[in-house]
Residue frames relative to the residue before (quaternion, step in Angstrom):
aa qw qx qy qz dx dy dz
M 1.0000 0.0000 0.0000 0.0000 0.00 0.00 0.00
I 0.6943 0.4614 -0.2841 0.4737 3.62 0.81 -0.98
Q 0.6143 0.5472 -0.3490 0.4487 3.59 1.12 -0.65
Q 0.6488 0.5118 -0.3222 0.4619 3.60 0.95 -0.76
I 0.6343 0.5162 -0.3295 0.4718 3.60 1.04 -0.72
L 0.6615 0.5006 -0.3059 0.4671 3.59 0.95 -0.88
V 0.6437 0.5032 -0.3197 0.4798 3.61 0.97 -0.81
G 0.6467 0.5212 -0.3172 0.4577 3.58 1.00 -0.78
I 0.6480 0.5069 -0.3115 0.4755 3.57 1.01 -0.82
L 0.6611 0.4966 -0.3062 0.4718 3.58 0.95 -0.84
F 0.6366 0.5255 -0.3206 0.4645 3.58 1.03 -0.78
L 0.6693 0.4839 -0.3003 0.4772 3.59 0.92 -0.86
G 0.6259 0.5322 -0.3275 0.4667 3.58 1.06 -0.71
A 0.6560 0.4967 -0.3082 0.4774 3.57 1.00 -0.82
L 0.6365 0.5175 -0.3306 0.4666 3.59 1.00 -0.76
F 0.6428 0.5189 -0.3187 0.4647 3.56 0.99 -0.82
Y 0.6551 0.5226 -0.3013 0.4549 3.58 0.95 -0.92
I 0.6798 0.4747 -0.2874 0.4795 3.60 0.87 -0.93
G 0.6506 0.5201 -0.3108 0.4578 3.58 0.98 -0.81
R 0.6535 0.5022 -0.3115 0.4729 3.56 1.00 -0.79
M 0.6411 0.5095 -0.3312 0.4687 3.61 0.98 -0.75
A 0.6597 0.4978 -0.3095 0.4703 3.58 0.95 -0.81
Y 0.6482 0.5181 -0.3167 0.4595 3.59 0.95 -0.82
R 0.6745 0.4938 -0.2969 0.4617 3.57 0.93 -0.88
S 0.6740 0.4898 -0.3069 0.4599 3.59 0.99 -0.71
L 0.7091 0.4568 -0.2631 0.4684 3.61 1.11 -0.56
T 0.6335 0.5279 -0.3527 0.4423 3.61 1.11 -0.43
A 0.5619 -0.6104 0.4459 0.3359 3.55 -1.17 0.60
K 0.3779 -0.7110 0.5473 0.2285 3.50 -1.05 0.80
K 0.3876 -0.7535 0.4909 0.2024 3.57 -0.90 0.92
A 0.7588 0.3124 -0.1786 0.5429 3.59 1.08 -0.60
C 0.5093 -0.6244 0.5003 0.3170 3.50 -1.23 0.56
S 0.0682 0.7960 -0.5985 0.0596 3.55 -0.85 0.91
G 0.7671 0.3507 -0.2480 0.4766 3.54 -1.06 0.63
N 0.7449 -0.3989 0.3192 0.4291 3.53 -1.13 -0.78
C 0.3577 0.7307 -0.5158 0.2685 3.61 0.77 0.91
K 0.5410 -0.6466 0.4488 0.2964 3.55 -1.27 0.32
C 0.3487 -0.7825 0.4581 0.2370 3.62 1.28 -0.06
G 0.7075 -0.4899 0.2657 0.4346 3.58 0.99 0.78
I 0.4698 0.6604 -0.4542 0.3700 3.61 1.22 0.25
D 0.2588 -0.7630 0.5770 0.1341 3.56 -0.82 1.04
L 0.1015 -0.8247 0.5561 0.0169 3.58 -0.46 1.21
S 0.4165 0.7412 -0.4504 0.2727 3.60 1.24 0.19
N 0.6475 0.5334 -0.3272 0.4349 3.63 1.15 -0.43
I 0.5964 0.5726 -0.3650 0.4280 3.60 1.20 -0.29
P 0.3804 -0.7286 0.5129 0.2480 3.61 -0.70 1.02
P 0.5444 -0.6213 0.4420 0.3496 3.59 -1.10 0.63
A 0.5318 -0.6262 0.4653 0.3294 3.56 -1.12 0.67
S 0.4919 -0.6471 0.4876 0.3186 3.55 -1.09 0.69
I 0.3274 -0.7347 0.5639 0.1869 3.53 -1.07 0.84
K 0.1977 -0.7903 0.5732 0.0881 3.54 -0.67 1.13
D 0.4905 -0.6509 0.4977 0.2967 3.53 -1.11 0.75
R 0.1623 -0.8242 0.5397 0.0565 3.59 -0.58 1.17
S 0.4897 0.6892 -0.4337 0.3116 3.62 1.11 0.25
């Protein structure tokens, strides 16, 4: 009997953990993280000239 209760608690904990991971991956992130441009438009900047270094 006690083993079934413990297995049930572990199962519910695992479901909660997986559900929380799925929810976090599907919700929009509010802050910029990683290698993103954070909404900066760089299309107006002309490319730098390439000089011959030989």
